[in-house]
N, CA, C and O atoms as a CHARMM CRD file, in Angstrom:
* protein
*
  344
    1    1 MET  N     -0.92500  41.32300 -25.09100 PROA 1      0.00000
    2    1 MET  CA    -1.91200  42.04200 -24.31000 PROA 1      0.00000
    3    1 MET  C     -1.26800  42.45500 -22.98700 PROA 1      0.00000
    4    1 MET  O     -0.62300  41.65100 -22.31400 PROA 1      0.00000
    5    2 GLN  N     -1.45400  43.70000 -22.63900 PROA 2      0.00000
    6    2 GLN  CA    -0.87500  44.21900 -21.40500 PROA 2      0.00000
    7    2 GLN  C     -1.97600  44.35300 -20.36900 PROA 2      0.00000
    8    2 GLN  O     -3.05500  44.87500 -20.64900 PROA 2      0.00000
    9    3 THR  N     -1.68900  43.87800 -19.17900 PROA 3      0.00000
   10    3 THR  CA    -2.66500  44.01200 -18.10200 PROA 3      0.00000
   11    3 THR  C     -2.35500  45.26800 -17.30700 PROA 3      0.00000
   12    3 THR  O     -1.23100  45.76800 -17.33400 PROA 3      0.00000
   13    4 GLY  N     -3.34400  45.76900 -16.60800 PROA 4      0.00000
   14    4 GLY  CA    -3.15700  46.96900 -15.78400 PROA 4      0.00000
   15    4 GLY  C     -2.23500  46.68400 -14.61600 PROA 4      0.00000
   16    4 GLY  O     -2.09300  45.54400 -14.17400 PROA 4      0.00000
   17    5 THR  N     -1.62400  47.72200 -14.13500 PROA 5      0.00000
   18    5 THR  CA    -0.75800  47.58900 -12.97200 PROA 5      0.00000
   19    5 THR  C     -1.30300  48.42700 -11.84400 PROA 5      0.00000
   20    5 THR  O     -2.01800  49.40600 -12.05700 PROA 5      0.00000
   21    6 SER  N     -0.96000  48.03700 -10.67000 PROA 6      0.00000
   22    6 SER  CA    -1.39500  48.76300  -9.48100 PROA 6      0.00000
   23    6 SER  C     -0.18300  49.07000  -8.63000 PROA 6      0.00000
   24    6 SER  O      0.66000  48.20200  -8.40500 PROA 6      0.00000
   25    7 THR  N     -0.09500  50.27100  -8.16800 PROA 7      0.00000
   26    7 THR  CA     1.00800  50.67000  -7.31200 PROA 7      0.00000
   27    7 THR  C      0.46700  50.97000  -5.92200 PROA 7      0.00000
   28    7 THR  O     -0.40000  51.82600  -5.74600 PROA 7      0.00000
   29    8 LEU  N      0.98800  50.26200  -4.95500 PROA 8      0.00000
   30    8 LEU  CA     0.58600  50.51300  -3.57200 PROA 8      0.00000
   31    8 LEU  C      1.59500  51.46700  -2.95700 PROA 8      0.00000
   32    8 LEU  O      2.80300  51.24000  -3.03100 PROA 8      0.00000
   33    9 VAL  N      1.10700  52.51000  -2.36600 PROA 9      0.00000
   34    9 VAL  CA     1.96300  53.51400  -1.75900 PROA 9      0.00000
   35    9 VAL  C      1.92900  53.32500  -0.25200 PROA 9      0.00000
   36    9 VAL  O      0.85700  53.25900   0.35000 PROA 9      0.00000
   37   10 ALA  N      3.09100  53.23800   0.34900 PROA 10     0.00000
   38   10 ALA  CA     3.16400  53.11700   1.80500 PROA 10     0.00000
   39   10 ALA  C      2.66800  54.40600   2.43700 PROA 10     0.00000
   40   10 ALA  O      3.09100  55.49900   2.06000 PROA 10     0.00000
   41   11 THR  N      1.78400  54.27200   3.38400 PROA 11     0.00000
   42   11 THR  CA     1.22100  55.41800   4.06900 PROA 11     0.00000
   43   11 THR  C      1.78600  55.47100   5.47600 PROA 11     0.00000
   44   11 THR  O      1.71000  54.49600   6.22400 PROA 11     0.00000
   45   12 LYS  N      2.34200  56.59600   5.82700 PROA 12     0.00000
   46   12 LYS  CA     2.83000  56.76700   7.19700 PROA 12     0.00000
   47   12 LYS  C      1.65600  57.16100   8.07200 PROA 12     0.00000
   48   12 LYS  O      0.98200  58.16000   7.82100 PROA 12     0.00000
   49   13 THR  N      1.42400  56.37300   9.08600 PROA 13     0.00000
   50   13 THR  CA     0.33000  56.62500  10.01900 PROA 13     0.00000
   51   13 THR  C      0.90000  56.61400  11.42200 PROA 13     0.00000
   52   13 THR  O      1.66400  55.72200  11.79100 PROA 13     0.00000
   53   14 GLU  N      0.51900  57.61800  12.20000 PROA 14     0.00000
   54   14 GLU  CA     1.01200  57.66600  13.57100 PROA 14     0.00000
   55   14 GLU  C     -0.01400  58.29800  14.50200 PROA 14     0.00000
   56   14 GLU  O     -0.83100  59.12400  14.09300 PROA 14     0.00000
   57   15 VAL  N      0.05100  57.89100  15.75300 PROA 15     0.00000
   58   15 VAL  CA    -0.75500  58.50000  16.79900 PROA 15     0.00000
   59   15 VAL  C     -0.00200  59.74900  17.24100 PROA 15     0.00000
   60   15 VAL  O      1.15500  59.66800  17.65300 PROA 15     0.00000
   61   16 THR  N     -0.65700  60.89800  17.15400 PROA 16     0.00000
   62   16 THR  CA     0.01800  62.15000  17.51900 PROA 16     0.00000
   63   16 THR  C     -0.33400  62.62800  18.92000 PROA 16     0.00000
   64   16 THR  O      0.39800  63.42500  19.50500 PROA 16     0.00000
   65   17 ASN  N     -1.45700  62.14500  19.46700 PROA 17     0.00000
   66   17 ASN  CA    -1.84200  62.56700  20.81300 PROA 17     0.00000
   67   17 ASN  C     -2.87200  61.59500  21.37100 PROA 17     0.00000
   68   17 ASN  O     -3.73500  61.10200  20.64500 PROA 17     0.00000
   69   18 ILE  N     -2.77300  61.32700  22.65400 PROA 18     0.00000
   70   18 ILE  CA    -3.78000  60.55700  23.38000 PROA 18     0.00000
   71   18 ILE  C     -4.23900  61.44200  24.52100 PROA 18     0.00000
   72   18 ILE  O     -3.44200  61.83100  25.37500 PROA 18     0.00000
   73   19 SER  N     -5.52900  61.76100  24.53400 PROA 19     0.00000
   74   19 SER  CA    -6.07500  62.65700  25.56200 PROA 19     0.00000
   75   19 SER  C     -7.12300  61.91700  26.38100 PROA 19     0.00000
   76   19 SER  O     -7.45000  60.77300  26.06600 PROA 19     0.00000
   77   20 PRO  N     -7.65400  62.54400  27.42300 PROA 20     0.00000
   78   20 PRO  CA    -8.72800  61.92500  28.18900 PROA 20     0.00000
   79   20 PRO  C    -10.02700  61.76100  27.38700 PROA 20     0.00000
   80   20 PRO  O    -10.94600  61.07400  27.83200 PROA 20     0.00000
   81   21 PHE  N    -10.10300  62.38400  26.21700 PROA 21     0.00000
   82   21 PHE  CA   -11.33200  62.37000  25.42100 PROA 21     0.00000
   83   21 PHE  C    -11.24500  61.52800  24.15700 PROA 21     0.00000
   84   21 PHE  O    -12.26900  61.15000  23.59000 PROA 21     0.00000
   85   22 GLY  N    -10.02200  61.23200  23.71200 PROA 22     0.00000
   86   22 GLY  CA    -9.86200  60.46300  22.48900 PROA 22     0.00000
   87   22 GLY  C     -8.42200  60.49300  22.01400 PROA 22     0.00000
   88   22 GLY  O     -7.51100  60.90800  22.73100 PROA 22     0.00000
   89   23 ILE  N     -8.24700  60.04000  20.78200 PROA 23     0.00000
   90   23 ILE  CA    -6.90400  59.98000  20.21100 PROA 23     0.00000
   91   23 ILE  C     -6.85600  60.72300  18.88600 PROA 23     0.00000
   92   23 ILE  O     -7.85700  60.83000  18.17600 PROA 23     0.00000
   93   24 TRP  N     -5.67000  61.23500  18.56700 PROA 24     0.00000
   94   24 TRP  CA    -5.42400  61.92300  17.30900 PROA 24     0.00000
   95   24 TRP  C     -4.51400  61.04700  16.46200 PROA 24     0.00000
   96   24 TRP  O     -3.48400  60.56300  16.93300 PROA 24     0.00000
   97   25 ILE  N     -4.90400  60.84700  15.20500 PROA 25     0.00000
   98   25 ILE  CA    -4.15700  60.02700  14.26100 PROA 25     0.00000
   99   25 ILE  C     -3.77900  60.88300  13.06100 PROA 25     0.00000
  100   25 ILE  O     -4.61500  61.60800  12.52200 PROA 25     0.00000
  101   26 LEU  N     -2.51900  60.79900  12.64200 PROA 26     0.00000
  102   26 LEU  CA    -2.05800  61.48300  11.43800 PROA 26     0.00000
  103   26 LEU  C     -1.80100  60.43900  10.36400 PROA 26     0.00000
  104   26 LEU  O     -1.00400  59.52100  10.55700 PROA 26     0.00000
  105   27 THR  N     -2.48200  60.58300   9.22800 PROA 27     0.00000
  106   27 THR  CA    -2.29100  59.68800   8.09600 PROA 27     0.00000
  107   27 THR  C     -2.62400  60.43800   6.81100 PROA 27     0.00000
  108   27 THR  O     -3.52600  61.27500   6.79600 PROA 27     0.00000
  109   28 ASN  N     -1.91800  60.14900   5.75700 PROA 28     0.00000
  110   28 ASN  CA    -2.13900  60.81900   4.46600 PROA 28     0.00000
  111   28 ASN  C     -2.11400  62.33700   4.60000 PROA 28     0.00000
  112   28 ASN  O     -2.87500  63.03400   3.93000 PROA 28     0.00000
  113   29 ASP  N     -1.24900  62.84500   5.45500 PROA 29     0.00000
  114   29 ASP  CA    -1.11100  64.28900   5.69000 PROA 29     0.00000
  115   29 ASP  C     -2.37500  64.93900   6.24500 PROA 29     0.00000
  116   29 ASP  O     -2.56100  66.14900   6.11300 PROA 29     0.00000
  117   30 LYS  N     -3.24100  64.14200   6.86200 PROA 30     0.00000
  118   30 LYS  CA    -4.44300  64.66100   7.52300 PROA 30     0.00000
  119   30 LYS  C     -4.47800  64.11400   8.94100 PROA 30     0.00000
  120   30 LYS  O     -4.04800  62.99100   9.20400 PROA 30     0.00000
  121   31 GLU  N     -4.99700  64.92900   9.84500 PROA 31     0.00000
  122   31 GLU  CA    -5.12200  64.49800  11.22800 PROA 31     0.00000
  123   31 GLU  C     -6.59500  64.26400  11.54400 PROA 31     0.00000
  124   31 GLU  O     -7.46000  65.06000  11.17800 PROA 31     0.00000
  125   32 TYR  N     -6.86100  63.15600  12.23100 PROA 32     0.00000
  126   32 TYR  CA    -8.22500  62.77200  12.57500 PROA 32     0.00000
  127   32 TYR  C     -8.33500  62.58500  14.07800 PROA 32     0.00000
  128   32 TYR  O     -7.40400  62.10000  14.72200 PROA 32     0.00000
  129   33 PHE  N     -9.49600  62.97700  14.64000 PROA 33     0.00000
  130   33 PHE  CA    -9.76600  62.76700  16.05200 PROA 33     0.00000
  131   33 PHE  C    -10.72300  61.59500  16.17900 PROA 33     0.00000
  132   33 PHE  O    -11.75300  61.55100  15.50600 PROA 33     0.00000
  133   34 ILE  N    -10.38500  60.64900  17.03700 PROA 34     0.00000
  134   34 ILE  CA   -11.22700  59.48800  17.31300 PROA 34     0.00000
  135   34 ILE  C    -11.68300  59.60000  18.75500 PROA 34     0.00000
  136   34 ILE  O    -10.90000  59.40600  19.68500 PROA 34     0.00000
  137   35 ASN  N    -12.95800  59.91500  18.93100 PROA 35     0.00000
  138   35 ASN  CA   -13.55300  60.16200  20.23300 PROA 35     0.00000
  139   35 ASN  C    -13.86100  58.84100  20.93300 PROA 35     0.00000
  140   35 ASN  O    -14.39400  57.92100  20.31300 PROA 35     0.00000
  141   36 TYR  N    -13.52700  58.74100  22.22700 PROA 36     0.00000
  142   36 TYR  CA   -13.83000  57.53200  22.98700 PROA 36     0.00000
  143   36 TYR  C    -15.33000  57.25800  23.05600 PROA 36     0.00000
  144   36 TYR  O    -15.74200  56.10100  23.13000 PROA 36     0.00000
  145   37 LYS  N    -16.14500  58.30200  23.03200 PROA 37     0.00000
  146   37 LYS  CA   -17.60000  58.09800  23.07900 PROA 37     0.00000
  147   37 LYS  C    -18.08200  57.32400  21.85500 PROA 37     0.00000
  148   37 LYS  O    -18.97500  56.48200  21.95100 PROA 37     0.00000
  149   38 ASP  N    -17.48500  57.61900  20.70900 PROA 38     0.00000
  150   38 ASP  CA   -17.88100  56.94700  19.47200 PROA 38     0.00000
  151   38 ASP  C    -17.16100  55.61600  19.27600 PROA 38     0.00000
  152   38 ASP  O    -17.69600  54.71100  18.63500 PROA 38     0.00000
  153   39 TYR  N    -15.97100  55.49200  19.81400 PROA 39     0.00000
  154   39 TYR  CA   -15.14600  54.29700  19.66200 PROA 39     0.00000
  155   39 TYR  C    -14.61700  53.86100  21.02300 PROA 39     0.00000
  156   39 TYR  O    -13.43400  54.04400  21.31000 PROA 39     0.00000
  157   40 PRO  N    -15.48500  53.27900  21.87800 PROA 40     0.00000
  158   40 PRO  CA   -15.11000  52.96200  23.26500 PROA 40     0.00000
  159   40 PRO  C    -14.01000  51.91000  23.40300 PROA 40     0.00000
  160   40 PRO  O    -13.43000  51.78500  24.48200 PROA 40     0.00000
  161   41 VAL  N    -13.70700  51.16000  22.36300 PROA 41     0.00000
  162   41 VAL  CA   -12.64700  50.15400  22.43400 PROA 41     0.00000
  163   41 VAL  C    -11.30600  50.79000  22.80000 PROA 41     0.00000
  164   41 VAL  O    -10.45200  50.12800  23.38900 PROA 41     0.00000
  165   42 PHE  N    -11.11400  52.05800  22.46000 PROA 42     0.00000
  166   42 PHE  CA    -9.84600  52.72400  22.72100 PROA 42     0.00000
  167   42 PHE  C     -9.74200  53.28900  24.13500 PROA 42     0.00000
  168   42 PHE  O     -8.64000  53.56500  24.61000 PROA 42     0.00000
  169   43 GLU  N    -10.86800  53.46200  24.80700 PROA 43     0.00000
  170   43 GLU  CA   -10.87200  54.09800  26.13200 PROA 43     0.00000
  171   43 GLU  C    -10.09500  53.28200  27.16400 PROA 43     0.00000
  172   43 GLU  O     -9.44100  53.85600  28.03500 PROA 43     0.00000
  173   44 THR  N    -10.15700  51.96900  27.07800 PROA 44     0.00000
  174   44 THR  CA    -9.46000  51.12000  28.04800 PROA 44     0.00000
  175   44 THR  C     -8.19500  50.48600  27.46500 PROA 44     0.00000
  176   44 THR  O     -7.53300  49.68900  28.12900 PROA 44     0.00000
  177   45 ALA  N     -7.86700  50.83900  26.23500 PROA 45     0.00000
  178   45 ALA  CA    -6.67200  50.28900  25.58800 PROA 45     0.00000
  179   45 ALA  C     -5.41300  50.91900  26.17200 PROA 45     0.00000
  180   45 ALA  O     -5.43600  52.04800  26.66300 PROA 45     0.00000
  181   46 THR  N     -4.33200  50.18000  26.11100 PROA 46     0.00000
  182   46 THR  CA    -3.05700  50.71800  26.57000 PROA 46     0.00000
  183   46 THR  C     -2.47700  51.63500  25.49000 PROA 46     0.00000
  184   46 THR  O     -2.90300  51.60300  24.33500 PROA 46     0.00000
  185   47 VAL  N     -1.51000  52.44000  25.88400 PROA 47     0.00000
  186   47 VAL  CA    -0.83200  53.31400  24.92500 PROA 47     0.00000
  187   47 VAL  C     -0.19500  52.46400  23.82500 PROA 47     0.00000
  188   47 VAL  O     -0.26700  52.81100  22.64600 PROA 47     0.00000
  189   48 LYS  N      0.42000  51.36600  24.20800 PROA 48     0.00000
  190   48 LYS  CA     1.05400  50.47300  23.23500 PROA 48     0.00000
  191   48 LYS  C      0.03300  49.94200  22.23000 PROA 48     0.00000
  192   48 LYS  O      0.31000  49.90800  21.03100 PROA 48     0.00000
  193   49 GLN  N     -1.14200  49.52900  22.70300 PROA 49     0.00000
  194   49 GLN  CA    -2.18200  49.01600  21.80200 PROA 49     0.00000
  195   49 GLN  C     -2.67000  50.10100  20.84300 PROA 49     0.00000
  196   49 GLN  O     -2.86800  49.83900  19.65700 PROA 49     0.00000
  197   50 ILE  N     -2.85900  51.29700  21.34600 PROA 50     0.00000
  198   50 ILE  CA    -3.33100  52.40500  20.50400 PROA 50     0.00000
  199   50 ILE  C     -2.27300  52.78000  19.46800 PROA 50     0.00000
  200   50 ILE  O     -2.59700  53.04800  18.31200 PROA 50     0.00000
  201   51 ALA  N     -1.02600  52.79700  19.88200 PROA 51     0.00000
  202   51 ALA  CA     0.05100  53.20100  18.98100 PROA 51     0.00000
  203   51 ALA  C      0.31900  52.17800  17.87900 PROA 51     0.00000
  204   51 ALA  O      0.94400  52.50400  16.86900 PROA 51     0.00000
  205   52 ASP  N     -0.14100  50.96800  18.06300 PROA 52     0.00000
  206   52 ASP  CA     0.10100  49.90100  17.07900 PROA 52     0.00000
  207   52 ASP  C     -0.95100  49.93500  15.97500 PROA 52     0.00000
  208   52 ASP  O     -1.64400  48.94500  15.73700 PROA 52     0.00000
  209   53 VAL  N     -1.06500  51.06400  15.31100 PROA 53     0.00000
  210   53 VAL  CA    -2.04500  51.25200  14.24300 PROA 53     0.00000
  211   53 VAL  C     -1.37200  51.01200  12.89700 PROA 53     0.00000
  212   53 VAL  O     -0.24100  51.44200  12.66900 PROA 53     0.00000
  213   54 LYS  N     -2.07100  50.33200  12.02400 PROA 54     0.00000
  214   54 LYS  CA    -1.59100  50.06600  10.66200 PROA 54     0.00000
  215   54 LYS  C     -2.63400  50.59200   9.68300 PROA 54     0.00000
  216   54 LYS  O     -3.78800  50.82000  10.04400 PROA 54     0.00000
  217   55 THR  N     -2.20900  50.77700   8.45000 PROA 55     0.00000
  218   55 THR  CA    -3.15000  51.15500   7.40100 PROA 55     0.00000
  219   55 THR  C     -3.19800  50.05200   6.36100 PROA 55     0.00000
  220   55 THR  O     -2.19400  49.39200   6.09400 PROA 55     0.00000
  221   56 ASP  N     -4.38100  49.85400   5.77200 PROA 56     0.00000
  222   56 ASP  CA    -4.50500  48.87500   4.69700 PROA 56     0.00000
  223   56 ASP  C     -4.20800  49.54200   3.36500 PROA 56     0.00000
  224   56 ASP  O     -3.82500  50.71100   3.32600 PROA 56     0.00000
  225   57 PHE  N     -4.38100  48.81400   2.28000 PROA 57     0.00000
  226   57 PHE  CA    -4.05300  49.34200   0.94700 PROA 57     0.00000
  227   57 PHE  C     -4.86800  50.57200   0.58400 PROA 57     0.00000
  228   57 PHE  O     -4.43200  51.38200  -0.23400 PROA 57     0.00000
  229   58 ALA  N     -6.05000  50.72500   1.18200 PROA 58     0.00000
  230   58 ALA  CA    -6.90100  51.88100   0.89700 PROA 58     0.00000
  231   58 ALA  C     -6.64400  53.02700   1.87800 PROA 58     0.00000
  232   58 ALA  O     -7.24800  54.09300   1.75500 PROA 58     0.00000
  233   59 GLY  N     -5.75700  52.81500   2.84500 PROA 59     0.00000
  234   59 GLY  CA    -5.44700  53.85100   3.81300 PROA 59     0.00000
  235   59 GLY  C     -6.31300  53.81600   5.05600 PROA 59     0.00000
  236   59 GLY  O     -6.20100  54.69600   5.90900 PROA 59     0.00000
  237   60 ASN  N     -7.18100  52.80800   5.17900 PROA 60     0.00000
  238   60 ASN  CA    -8.03200  52.70400   6.35300 PROA 60     0.00000
  239   60 ASN  C     -7.22700  52.19200   7.54300 PROA 60     0.00000
  240   60 ASN  O     -6.19900  51.53700   7.36700 PROA 60     0.00000
  241   61 LEU  N     -7.69000  52.48700   8.74300 PROA 61     0.00000
  242   61 LEU  CA    -6.95300  52.21900   9.97200 PROA 61     0.00000
  243   61 LEU  C     -7.30700  50.86000  10.55900 PROA 61     0.00000
  244   61 LEU  O     -8.46200  50.43300  10.51900 PROA 61     0.00000
  245   62 HSD  N     -6.29600  50.18500  11.10400 PROA 62     0.00000
  246   62 HSD  CA    -6.51000  48.85800  11.68800 PROA 62     0.00000
  247   62 HSD  C     -5.62700  48.68100  12.92000 PROA 62     0.00000
  248   62 HSD  O     -4.43200  48.97200  12.88800 PROA 62     0.00000
  249   63 TRP  N     -6.22900  48.20200  13.99700 PROA 63     0.00000
  250   63 TRP  CA    -5.53300  47.84500  15.22900 PROA 63     0.00000
  251   63 TRP  C     -5.75600  46.35600  15.45100 PROA 63     0.00000
  252   63 TRP  O     -6.82200  45.94600  15.90900 PROA 63     0.00000
  253   64 GLU  N     -4.74900  45.54600  15.12500 PROA 64     0.00000
  254   64 GLU  CA    -4.91100  44.09200  15.17500 PROA 64     0.00000
  255   64 GLU  C     -5.20800  43.57800  16.57700 PROA 64     0.00000
  256   64 GLU  O     -6.14200  42.79900  16.76500 PROA 64     0.00000
  257   65 GLU  N     -4.42800  44.00200  17.55700 PROA 65     0.00000
  258   65 GLU  CA    -4.61800  43.49300  18.91700 PROA 65     0.00000
  259   65 GLU  C     -5.97100  43.87700  19.50400 PROA 65     0.00000
  260   65 GLU  O     -6.54200  43.13200  20.30100 PROA 65     0.00000
  261   66 LEU  N     -6.47900  45.03600  19.11200 PROA 66     0.00000
  262   66 LEU  CA    -7.78600  45.49200  19.60800 PROA 66     0.00000
  263   66 LEU  C     -8.93400  44.99300  18.73500 PROA 66     0.00000
  264   66 LEU  O    -10.10100  45.17700  19.08200 PROA 66     0.00000
  265   67 ASP  N     -8.61400  44.36200  17.60300 PROA 67     0.00000
  266   67 ASP  CA    -9.61300  43.91100  16.63700 PROA 67     0.00000
  267   67 ASP  C    -10.52900  45.06300  16.25200 PROA 67     0.00000
  268   67 ASP  O    -11.75300  44.93300  16.26100 PROA 67     0.00000
  269   68 ALA  N     -9.91100  46.20100  15.91200 PROA 68     0.00000
  270   68 ALA  CA   -10.66300  47.41300  15.57200 PROA 68     0.00000
  271   68 ALA  C    -10.22900  47.92200  14.20300 PROA 68     0.00000
  272   68 ALA  O     -9.04300  47.92600  13.87000 PROA 68     0.00000
  273   69 ASP  N    -11.20400  48.34600  13.42400 PROA 69     0.00000
  274   69 ASP  CA   -10.95800  48.92100  12.10400 PROA 69     0.00000
  275   69 ASP  C    -11.80300  50.18000  11.96100 PROA 69     0.00000
  276   69 ASP  O    -12.95200  50.22100  12.40200 PROA 69     0.00000
  277   70 ILE  N    -11.22700  51.20500  11.34300 PROA 70     0.00000
  278   70 ILE  CA   -11.97700  52.43700  11.06800 PROA 70     0.00000
  279   70 ILE  C    -11.67000  52.87100   9.64300 PROA 70     0.00000
  280   70 ILE  O    -10.50900  53.03300   9.26500 PROA 70     0.00000
  281   71 GLU  N    -12.71500  53.05400   8.86500 PROA 71     0.00000
  282   71 GLU  CA   -12.54800  53.57600   7.51700 PROA 71     0.00000
  283   71 GLU  C    -12.38800  55.09000   7.59200 PROA 71     0.00000
  284   71 GLU  O    -13.13800  55.75900   8.30200 PROA 71     0.00000
  285   72 LEU  N    -11.43000  55.62300   6.87300 PROA 72     0.00000
  286   72 LEU  CA   -11.20900  57.07000   6.89500 PROA 72     0.00000
  287   72 LEU  C    -12.43700  57.82800   6.42100 PROA 72     0.00000
  288   72 LEU  O    -12.71100  58.92700   6.90300 PROA 72     0.00000
  289   73 GLU  N    -13.17400  57.25800   5.49000 PROA 73     0.00000
  290   73 GLU  CA   -14.40400  57.89300   4.99300 PROA 73     0.00000
  291   73 GLU  C    -15.37600  58.15100   6.15100 PROA 73     0.00000
  292   73 GLU  O    -16.04700  59.18200   6.16800 PROA 73     0.00000
  293   74 SER  N    -15.45900  57.23500   7.11000 PROA 74     0.00000
  294   74 SER  CA   -16.37600  57.41900   8.24000 PROA 74     0.00000
  295   74 SER  C    -15.90700  58.52300   9.18100 PROA 74     0.00000
  296   74 SER  O    -16.72700  59.14100   9.85900 PROA 74     0.00000
  297   75 LEU  N    -14.60200  58.77900   9.23200 PROA 75     0.00000
  298   75 LEU  CA   -14.09600  59.89400  10.04500 PROA 75     0.00000
  299   75 LEU  C    -14.27600  61.22600   9.32400 PROA 75     0.00000
  300   75 LEU  O    -14.55800  62.24700   9.95100 PROA 75     0.00000
  301   76 GLU  N    -14.11200  61.20800   8.00400 PROA 76     0.00000
  302   76 GLU  CA   -14.24700  62.44200   7.22200 PROA 76     0.00000
  303   76 GLU  C    -15.69800  62.86600   7.06200 PROA 76     0.00000
  304   76 GLU  O    -15.98300  64.06200   6.99300 PROA 76     0.00000
  305   77 ASN  N    -16.61300  61.92000   7.00200 PROA 77     0.00000
  306   77 ASN  CA   -18.03900  62.19800   6.79700 PROA 77     0.00000
  307   77 ASN  C    -18.86900  61.42800   7.81800 PROA 77     0.00000
  308   77 ASN  O    -19.67800  60.57200   7.46100 PROA 77     0.00000
  309   78 ALA  N    -18.66000  61.74100   9.07700 PROA 78     0.00000
  310   78 ALA  CA   -19.29400  60.99700  10.17500 PROA 78     0.00000
  311   78 ALA  C    -20.82000  60.99400  10.09900 PROA 78     0.00000
  312   78 ALA  O    -21.44900  60.01900  10.51000 PROA 78     0.00000
  313   79 ASP  N    -21.42400  62.05500   9.58700 PROA 79     0.00000
  314   79 ASP  CA   -22.88300  62.11800   9.50400 PROA 79     0.00000
  315   79 ASP  C    -23.46200  61.04600   8.58000 PROA 79     0.00000
  316   79 ASP  O    -24.62200  60.66000   8.73100 PROA 79     0.00000
  317   80 ASN  N    -22.67400  60.57200   7.64100 PROA 80     0.00000
  318   80 ASN  CA   -23.13200  59.52700   6.72100 PROA 80     0.00000
  319   80 ASN  C    -23.03100  58.12800   7.31600 PROA 80     0.00000
  320   80 ASN  O    -23.50400  57.16200   6.71600 PROA 80     0.00000
  321   81 TYR  N    -22.41100  58.01100   8.50000 PROA 81     0.00000
  322   81 TYR  CA   -22.17100  56.72000   9.12400 PROA 81     0.00000
  323   81 TYR  C    -22.60100  56.74900  10.59300 PROA 81     0.00000
  324   81 TYR  O    -21.75400  56.79900  11.48500 PROA 81     0.00000
  325   82 PRO  N    -23.90500  56.71700  10.84700 PROA 82     0.00000
  326   82 PRO  CA   -24.35800  56.73800  12.24900 PROA 82     0.00000
  327   82 PRO  C    -23.88700  55.48600  12.97400 PROA 82     0.00000
  328   82 PRO  O    -23.88200  54.39500  12.40200 PROA 82     0.00000
  329   83 LEU  N    -23.49500  55.64200  14.22400 PROA 83     0.00000
  330   83 LEU  CA   -22.98100  54.53400  15.01100 PROA 83     0.00000
  331   83 LEU  C    -24.06900  53.84000  15.82300 PROA 83     0.00000
  332   83 LEU  O    -23.77800  52.96000  16.63400 PROA 83     0.00000
  333   84 ILE  N    -25.30900  54.23100  15.60900 PROA 84     0.00000
  334   84 ILE  CA   -26.43000  53.64600  16.35700 PROA 84     0.00000
  335   84 ILE  C    -27.18500  52.69800  15.44100 PROA 84     0.00000
  336   84 ILE  O    -27.63200  53.08100  14.36000 PROA 84     0.00000
  337   85 TYR  N    -27.32200  51.45100  15.88900 PROA 85     0.00000
  338   85 TYR  CA   -28.05200  50.46300  15.10700 PROA 85     0.00000
  339   85 TYR  C    -29.54900  50.71600  15.23300 PROA 85     0.00000
  340   85 TYR  O    -30.05300  50.95100  16.33100 PROA 85     0.00000
  341   86 ARG  N    -30.25400  50.66900  14.11000 PROA 86     0.00000
  342   86 ARG  CA   -31.71400  50.86400  14.13300 PROA 86     0.00000
  343   86 ARG  C    -32.39300  49.68600  13.50700 PROA 86     0.00000
  344   86 ARG  O    -33.62100  49.65200  13.42700 PROA 86     0.00000
């Protein structure tokens, strides 16, 4: 009996710009904007902390030192993921 195999592909992720309004991240050949208004943890972070972004097996973003995680799905379809608790 043969079991299924899984191949994990290394994803190159990098911060391409840090502006007064947010940060730009390039991953999976797509660029995403992360606004400080929506993700205030990054507003007071250092450049080093912001640049230390990793991706998990699903390609989602993780900043260990900032204890911050962002799913790419929430950046691609922000309307489906309101940031206000009700």
